[in-house]
N, C-alpha and C positions, 0 to 999 in steps of 0.2 A: 407305327405308333398308334395307340388307342386314341381315336378321335374325341372320346369323351373325357379321358383323364388328362388334365393339363400337364404339359411337360414341365418339370421343375426347373429346367434351365432356360425357359422361354424368354425371360427378361434379359438374361445374359446373352442369349442368342440374338435378341433384338439389338443389343449393343453391337454385335458383329455386323448386322445388316446396316445399322446407322453408320458405322465406319466405312462400309462399302459405298453407300449412297453419298456420303460426304465427299468421297474421292471423285465421283462423277459430277457432283454439284460444283466442286472447285473448278474442274476443267472447263465447264460450259462458259462461265463468265470470265475466267482468267483469259481465255482466248478473245472474248468480245472486247475486253478493255485493252488487249494487246493489238487488235486489228489496226488502229491508227499507226502504231509503231511499226508493225509489219509492212503497212502500206508505204511508209517512208523508207524503211531500211531495205526492203526487197523489191520496191517498185510495184506493189500489188494494186491493181485497179479494183473498182467496186465488184466486178464480176469475179475476180480471183479471190477477193475477201469473202464473197458469198460461198464460193466453193470450199474455202478453208472451214467455214462453219457447216456447210451442207454435206461435205464428204463424210463427216462424222455422223450427221443426222440421217442421211440416206441409208448408209450401211447399217446403222443402228436400227432403223425402222424395218429394213428388209430382212434382217436376221433374227429379230426378236421372236417371231413365231417358231421357227425351228429351234431356237435356243430354249424356249419354254418346253418343247417336247424332249430335247436332249436332257434337260434337268429332270423331267418326269421319268424318263426311261433309265438314265444312268446315275442319277443322284444329283440333287440340287446343290448340295454343298460342294461336290466335286466340280460341277460346272461353274459355280460362283468363284471358286479358287482359280480355275482355268481362265475365266473371263478377266479376273483382276491381273493375272499374269500376262495375258495378251495386252491389256491396257497399259501395264507397266512397260512392256517392250515397245509399244507404239510411242509412249511418252519419251523414251530414250532416243528413238529415231528422230522425233520432232525436235528434241533439244539439240541434236547434232546436225540438223538440216542446214543447208546453205542456200537453198533457193525455193521458190514458191511451190513448184510441183512436188518436191520432197515433203514439204510441210503438209500439202494436201494428202499425199499418200500416207503420211504418218497419222493424220487425222482419221483416215479410213480404217487403218489398223486399230486405232483406239475405239472406233465405232464397233468393230467386231467384239472387242472385250466388253464394252458397255452393253451390247446386245445380250450377252450372256448374263451380266450382273443384274440388270434392272428387272426383267420379268421374274427372275428366280428369287430376288430379294422380296418381291411381293407375293409370289406363289407359295412360299413357305408359311406365310402368316395364317392362312386357314388351318394348316396342320398344327400350328403352335398355339393359336388363340381361339377361344370360343367366341360366339357372336357378341357377348357382353364386353369382351376385351378387344375385339378386332378393330373397332372404330378408333380406339385410342392408339393401338399399335400402328395402324395405317397412318394416322395423324403424325405419330412420332417419326416414322420412316419418311413421310412426305416432307415434314418439317426439316429433317436432316438433309434431304436433297435441296430444299429451299435455302437452308442455312449457308450452303456453299455459294449461293448467288451473290450476296454482298461480301462474304469473307474472301471469296476467290479474287475479286477485283482489288480488294484492299491489300492482300498478300501479293497478288500479281503486280499491282501498282508499285509497291515497295521494291519488289524484285527488279522491275523495269527501271526504276530510278537509280538502282545500285549495280545492276548486272546487265548482261546482254539479254535479248528477247528470248533466247532459248531457255532461260531459267524458268519461264512460266510453264514449260513442259516438264522440266526437271523436278519441280516441286511435287508433281504427281507421284513420283517414284516412292518416296517414303510413305505417302498416304496409302498407295496401293499395297505396299508391303505390310503396313499396319492392318489393312483390311484382310489380307491373306492370313496373317497370324491369328486375327480374331476369328475368322471362319474355321481355321484348323482346330482351335482349342475350345471354342464356345458353341459352335453351331452343330446340332445333331443332323445326321444324314436322313433325308426323306426322299422317296422315289415312288413311281408307279410303273412297274415293269410292263404292265399291260398297255401302256400308251402306244400310239402308232409310231412307226418309224418315220424319220425325217424324209420328206419327199424332195429329192434333188431338183426335179423339174419345176415344182411349184416354187421352191426357193429361188431358182433362176428367173422364173417369170416375175416374182415379186421384186427382185433386185433390179432387173433390167427395165421393168415397167416404171418403177419409181425413179430410177436414175434418168430414164428418157424424159419423164415429165419434168423433173427438176432442171435438167439441162436446158430444155426448151424455154422454161420460164425465165431462167437466168440469162440466156443468150438473146431473148426476144427484144429487150430494150436497145441492144447494140445493133443487131442485125435487122430488126423490124419483124412484126408479127406475121407479115406476109412472105418473109424469106422462105425459100424452098426448104432449107435445112430445118428451120424451126417448125414449119408445117409438117414435114415428114416425121420429125421426132415426136411431135404431139400426137400424130396419127398412130405412130408405132406404140407410144405409151398406152393409148386407148385400147389398141388391139391386144397388147400384152396383158394389161390388167383385166380386160374382158375374158381372155383365154384363161387366166388364173381363176376368176370367179366361176366360169363354166366348169373347169376341171374340178375345182373343189366341191362343187355341188353334186358331182357324179361319183366321187370316190367314197368308199365305205368309212374310212377314218381320215377325214380331211385335215390338212395343215391349217387352212383358214376355215374354222368351224362356223359356218354361216348360221347353224341352228342356234348358237348362242345369241345371235342378233334377233331371234324370234321372241326373246324375253324383253318386254317393254322396258323394264327397269335397267337391264344391262345396256340396251341399245341407246336410250336417251341420256343415261348417265355418261356413257362413252362419248356420245356426240357433244355433250356439254364440256367434258374434259378435253376433247380434241380442239374445240373452238377456243377454249381458254389458252391452250398451248399455241395455237395460231396467233392469238393476240400477243401473248407474252414473248414468244420467240421474235416476232417482228419488232416489238418494242425494245427488247434488249439488243437487237442488231443496230437500230438507228440511234439509240441514246448515247453510247460512248463517244462517237464522233462529235455529237453536239456538245457534250461536256468538255471534250478535249480541244477540238478545233475551233468551235464557235465561242465557247466561254473561256477557253484558254487555260484549263486546269491540266495538271500533269496526270500521269496514270494513277498514282496513289490518290490524288485528290478526286479523280473520277470514281475510284472504288469507294471512297468514303462517302461521296455524294449519292451513292446508290443505297445507303443505309436506311433512309426513310421507307423504302419499299420493304426492306427486311423487317422494320418495325411493324409495318402493317401486317406482314405475314405472321410474325410472332404473336401479335394480338389476336389475329384470326385463329391461329392454331390452338390458343388457350381457350378461346370463347366459342369456337364453332361446335364442339361436342355438346355442351349444355344447350346451345341454341337449337341444334338439331333435335335434341331430346324434348325441348319445349314446343317447338313450332313445326318440326318435321323436316326431312331432307329436301322435299320439293320447294318449300318456302325459303329455306336457307340457301340452296343452290341458286334459285331464281334471284333472290336479293343480292347475292354475291356478284352475279353476272351484271345486274343493273348498276352496282357500284363500279364494277370494272368498266362498263360502258361510259358511265359519267366521268370517270378518271381519264379515259381516252379522249372524250369530247373536250374536256377541260384542257388536256395537254395539247390538243390541236389549236388552241388559242395562243400558244407560245410564240413569241416573236424574238428576233435577234437581240432585243433590248430588255427582255422580260427579267433576266437575272435568275439566280438559282432558287430563291425563295419560292417563286411560283412553281418551279419544277419540283421542289421537295414536296409541295402540297399534293400535286397530282400523283407523284410517285408513292406517297403514303397511302392514298386512296387505292392505287393499283394493287399494292400489297394486300390491303384489306379485301378487295374484291377477289383477288387470286385465292387467298386462303379460304374464304367462305364458299367459294364455288368449287374449286378443284378437289379439296380434301374430302368433303362429304360425297361428291359425285364418284370419286374413285372408291371410297369405302363401300358405298351402296352397290356399285357395279361389281366389285369383288364379292360382296355378300350374296349375290345371286348365283355364284358359280358353285356347282357341285365340287366336293373335295377331290374327286378323282380326275377332274379336268382343270385343276387350279393352274397348272403350268401353261397349258395351251390357252386357257381363257384369259389369264393375266397377260400372256404374251400378245393376244389379240388386242386387249385394251391398250397396252403400252405401244404396240405397233401403230394403232390409229392415232394415239397421242403424238407419237414422233412424226407420223406423216403430216399431221397438222402443223407441227413445229417446222418441218422441212419446207412445206409449202408456204408457211408464214415467212420464213427467211427468204425463200426464192421469190415469191410473189411481191411481198412488201418491199424487199430490197430492190427488186427490179422497178417497182413503182417509184421508189425514192430516187433511183439512179436516173430514170427518165425525167422526173419532175425537176431534179437538180440541173440536168443538162439543158432542159428547155428554158429555165429561168436564169442560168448563169450568163453574165455579160462578158463575152470574150472578144468583143470588137477591138481591133488594133493589135491583137496578138498574132504572131506567126502561126501558121497552121499546125505545126508540130506541138508548139507550146499550148495552143488552144485545145488540141486533142488530149494532151496530158492533163490540163486543168479540168476537163470534163469528166475525167475518170472517177474522181472522188473529191470531197471537200478538203481532205488532207493534201492531195496532189495539187489542188488549186492554191492552197496556202503556200506550198513549196514554190510553185511557179510565181506567185505574187511576191514572195520573198526575194527570189532571184531577180525579178524584173523591177523590184522596188515600187510595186503598184498597190497602194492602199485601196484604190477603187476596186481592183480585182478581189482582194481579200474581203472587202465589205460585201461585194456582190456574191461571193461564195457563201458567206455567212447567211445572207438573206435567202439565197437559193436553197441552201440546205434546210433552213428552218421551214421554208415553204414546203419542201418535199416531206419533211418530218410531219408537218401538219396534215398533209394529205394522207400519209400512212396512218396517223392516229385517228383520223376520221373513219377510215376503212375499219380499223380495229374496233372503234366504238360501235359501228353498225354491226359488225360480226358478233360482238358481245351482246348487243341488244337482241339480235335474232336468236342467239343461244338462250337468253333469258326468257323470251316468249315461248320457245320450244320447251324449255324446262317447266315453265308454269303450266303449259297446256298438256304436256304428255307424260311427265314423270309421275309414277304412281305415288300415292300419298304415304304408303308404308312399304317397307321391304323386309324380307327375311331371308336367311340363307337357304339355298336349295339343297335338298338331300342328294346324296350320290345316286340314289335310285331314280330320282326324278329327272325328266327331261326339262329343258327350259320352257317348252310349250306347256307342260303340265303345271310347272311353277307359275307361269304367267296366267294360266286360266284360274288357278286357285287365288292368286293375288288379285286378279280382276274381280273375282266373285265376291271378295270381301269389301270392295269399294262401292 
């Protein structure tokens, strides 16, 4: 495709990408709102719930880099359709699963499909849109992904109220089918046959290194950080990830293109986007049990009560482009991160008696901060990429984002689990009941119901809110650190790099203008 002449189908093609991203957005939060139900119906503890979320995210993160290269080499539309097909198959397996391990396996299969869809949905944008339209296009795709966040729980909540929990997987099937049809009929094929082949060894190092890291973080609260298995797994993850970086720096056409990180704009916009996903993933993991177990809302009510965050995201998606045009991306991203930090610090003041009104306030602020920080950061990071490296570069961006999300779920979920168990009063309970109650706030309420103990239920609510407050404090600190990094290091202006430029050349020219 001529990179100068706009493709006449580009806005219709964007509709196909929106349908694809909506499919993934639905799935992310449908599962979050279903976790308390799965915990009750399948007896899943906090660690198993973390794996239901992280099996998807770890596979997602590990395979996005090779997925970007596959799209560059064999056709981005073909790989998008393949990814949606795999996602559809994983959803069917999840819907028919009868126990926790099958659900985790189904989530991993869905992660394979999502890994193909996400970077390629973004990598086609530089080919379809010029710099003047790209920010708007990225904002629309990002908003489509974000739109699934509150719509997923609302639809999932309605399904859980009327059908069995497998229906939250089954709803992905028609959405994925619509995405496939849209890609077939609306999306033009683009590729870069000169892109490097997928490196199987690097892909294996990525998957095993990330998997070992997440496993250690999730298991540490139960086994202890000094446990031999946890220590060994952490050491193995460090060695595997180090081996990956060393290997990628030596090969001629790397899977993990470290030279892209030499461009200051790409590096610090990516860091900002990664920390935003760390905060948001942790928040979306801890919030549904609070709304359901502590405040007593059903699954549909929980989904509806996430709407203030969507309101904030929609406001930000409409106002962020003119704000960026007026004040610049650096000021906009930094301000969005400060708002996100303030929302997290405000949320950390939540008590068991706060009620929903206070939660709605800091959720709306969270959506505003998310929209003003993530969308401009992603647009600017993508804008620095040469067109001939769009797939691998956007794959690197999305991989680091998903790594932030995976570590957010694992680390913040583990922090929550440890704080909950330490604060929960299980005195007088038999040892087996005490162990069960310590697994999650949902399990504690089930034990309290069987024992007729209002004191245990109250203690569970108090302990969970305490753990959620600790998690939100950490989220606030992470967002504040990201805001300081963005204010200090993001370049004041960005422009797209030409295909003939290296990131180093583009960085030198950008720095020279400042």
